[in-house]
N, C-alpha and C positions, 0 to 999 in steps of 0.2 A: 702722182709724184714720181719724178725720175730719180732713179737710185744708181749707186755705183758700189762695186765690191772691191775689197782689198785682197789680191791674190799673191802678194809678196810682202814679207815683213820689211818695213823700212829701216829696221835696226840691223838685222843680220842676213837679209835677203832670202831667208827660208820661205818655201812655198807651202808648207804644211801647217794648218791651224787646227785647234781643238775647240769644241764648244766650251764656253766659260759660264756665261750668265745671260738671261733675258731680263732686260730692265725696261721700266716704263718712263716715258717723258712726263713727269709730274708737273712741269712748268707750263706747257702750252697745249700740246696735242693729245696727251694721254695715250699715244701710240706706244707699241712695244718694239724694242730694238734689240738685236743680238750682239753680244760681245764674244769675240773669239780670241784665243790665246795662241801665240806662236809656240810650236812644239819644241823649238830649239832654245830661244832666249826668254820665252815667257812674256814677251810684250803683248799687251792686250789692245785690241782694236775694235771699234764699232763698225761692223760690217754684216750685211749691206747697210748702206746709209744714204740719206738724200744727197744728190749731187749739189754742186756749189750753188746753182741757181735756186734749187728747191729748199736748200738749207736756210735761206734768208728768213723765211716765214717763221722759223722756230725761234728766232730772236725777237720777233715782233710781238711783244707782250708787255703790258704794264707790270706783270709779275716778274719779269726778268730784271732782278734788282741791280745787276751790274751796270745797267744803263738807266737806272732810276735815280732821281735826285731827292726824293722825299720818302718818308716812311708812312705806311698806311696800316700795317698790321704788326702784331707782336714781333714776329721774326725779322721783319724789315727794320724795326726799331733796334733790335739786338745787333743786326748786321751793321747799321749805320753807326751805332755806338762803337762797335769793335773796329770799324773802318777808320774812324777818327783817331782812335788809340794807335792802330797799326800804322797809319800814315807817319806819325811821329817816330815810331819804332823803326820803320823802314829807312827813313833819312838818317837816323843815328847808326843803323847797321852799315849803311853805305860809307859813312864818314869813318867808321871803325877800320875799313880796309883801304880807303883812298880819300884824298882830299880833292874832290872834283871841282872843276870850274864849269864844265858843260855836261849835260845829261840828256839822253834821248829815252823817252818812255814809248816803247813799241806796243801798240794796242792800248793806248792811254785811256780808252773809254771816255767818261765824261770829264776827265781832267783833274780829279781831286789830288792825285799824287803829284802831278806837275805843279799844281797850285801850291802845295806844301813846299816843293823845291824852290819855287819862285820866291817864297817868303824868306828863304835862306840866302837869296842873292845869286842863285845859280843861273847859268845860261841854259834855258830849257827849250827842248823841241819835242814834238809828239807826232806819232803816226797813228791814225785810227781809220780803218776802212769803213766802219759803219757811219753813214751820213748823219743819222739822228744823234748818235753819241758825239760825233765830231762837232756838230752845231753847239751842243751843250758845253763841250770842252772849250771851244773858242769863246763862248759867252763868259765862262768862268775865268779863264786864264788870260784872255785877250791876245793869245798867241796865234800864229798862222799854222794851225795844225794841218799836217799833210795826210793825204789819203793813201799814199804808198811810199815805200822807201825810195823809189826812183826819183821822186820830187826833191829828195835831199841832195842829189847830185854827188859831189865828192866830200860832203861834210863828214867830219870825224868827231867823236865824243870821248870824254874821259870815262863815262859810265853809260851803259845801255841796260834798261830794265824791261823784263817781260813778266808782269804780275798776273799769273793765272791766264796766260794767253797762248802758250805753246800747244796746249791740248786742243785748241781750236784751229790750228794751222794745218792745212792739207799736206803740203810738201815740206816735211820736217827738216831734213838735212840741207836741202837747197836753201830754205829760208834762213836757217841758222848761219850758213856760209854768207849769204847776202847781208844779213844783219851785221856780222862781225867785220865785214869790209868797212863798216862805219865806225869801228872801234879803234881808238888810238893804240899805238904800239904797246904802251903800258896801261891801257885801259882795262876796265873790268865789266864783266857781264853778270847780271843777277837774274836768274830764272826761277820763278816759283810755279810748282805744279802739285796737284793732288798725288797722294801715294796710296795705291790700291792695296798695298800690303800692310797698311796700318790696322790697329786693333779695331777702330770704329768701322772701317770698311768690312772687316771680317764679321763683326757683330750684325751689321745691317744688311750685308749682302746686296740683293737686288734693289733694296730701298736706299742704299748709300747715296747721299746727295752728290758725292764727288764724282760719280759716274756721269750724271747730267746728260744723258743721251737725248737727242743725237748731236747736241752742240759740242760735246767732248768727243772728238774723233779718236783720240789716243788715251791710253791709261798707263801711267808710268810707275816704275819702281826705281830704286837707287841703281840697280844693275843696268837697266835699259837706258836710264838717263846718262850714266857714265859712258856707255857704249855709243850713244847718240852724239855726245860731246866729242868723243874721240873721232868718230866718223866725220865730224865737221871741222876737225883740226883745232879743237879747243882743249886747253889744259884745265882740268877741274882742280880748284884749289881747296875748296871747303864746302860742306853742306851744313845749312842752318835750319832749325825747325821753325814752323809757324804754329806755336802752341795754341793760340786762340782758335784756330781753325777746327780743332777737334771738338770744341764746344758748339760752335755755330753749325758745323756740318752734322753733328749728332742731333742737335735740336731740329734741324730741317729733316733729317732722315727719320727721326721718330715721328714727325708729323706725317711724312709719306707713309710710314708703316701703319700708323693708327688711324689716319684720316683726319685728325684734329688735334688741337692742343688740349691737354688736361694737366692739372697739377702733378699727377703721378707720372705722366709721360715726360713732362719737363724735367722732373727730378731724375728719372731714368736716363734721359739724354745727358744731363750734366754729369751724372756718375760715369756714364760711358766715356764722355770726353776726358774726365779726370783719370780714369783707368787707362785710356789710350795713351795719354801723355806719360803716365807712370810706367807703363810697359815699354814705351819707346826710349826710356832712359837707358835700357840695356841694349836695344837693337837699332836705335835711331829711326825706327819706322813710325815717324810722326804722321799725322793726318795729311799735312802738306809740308813740303820741303823746299828750301831755297838753295839752288845750286850756283855757286860763285866760281867764275872761270875767267881765264885770260886767253889771248890768242897764242 
């Protein structure tokens, strides 16, 4: 496996990192990867990590539920139930801030969010680099899903969304700038990412499912996301929580920690999710956060 290392923080350009955690890839390879923290801004990176070509195999798994269309085990059933609920919630959230006509979902996966938007009569476009996921998205939505932003040419959109996608993108600032070139002057960007400063992340540590190494290249906090947006010329308007994530992530993390599902483990995970959301009422450090921005 060819690897690459990060020697400069993409948020603050600092070149000094500190050891943070060693985490296991519980989804595909069961290999161990290191997380390091920038000594200046505390941005956490997965380094060293597989290079772009080698990373593809870590997505090639029936257990990688982001690109799966059916449930096979307990947690997948929970995920798919939560996803269906969240799809409706996401569209309502967007309409709270803007009345969109057109929407681009960057990293649209298998197309479920775009399909929900189509049912509302929106003009929808999607970009999905994964060929397997793209085929499923095209089958579901009947849209001409693109493999890259360059295929959109000069198209602009009222809304652009990245739902748990940014943590997978190697060139953070450059890609955000490229994406926002497709945002209309008064358009809005919605970016959801895990928050490693949440209570559930602290409880589960190396077992926290939000780290998802090596697929998650970066690990964000509110501070580093705000700085990243500023670097990309974006104006952050608001941060919204994804409260359901605390429960699903805790269930998955508990399984990683114990090795299997037990009634006691499920109860523990649900309590941890509940406590995580309760504690976040004071500091807004929810398990996942949505950052809403404009150009």
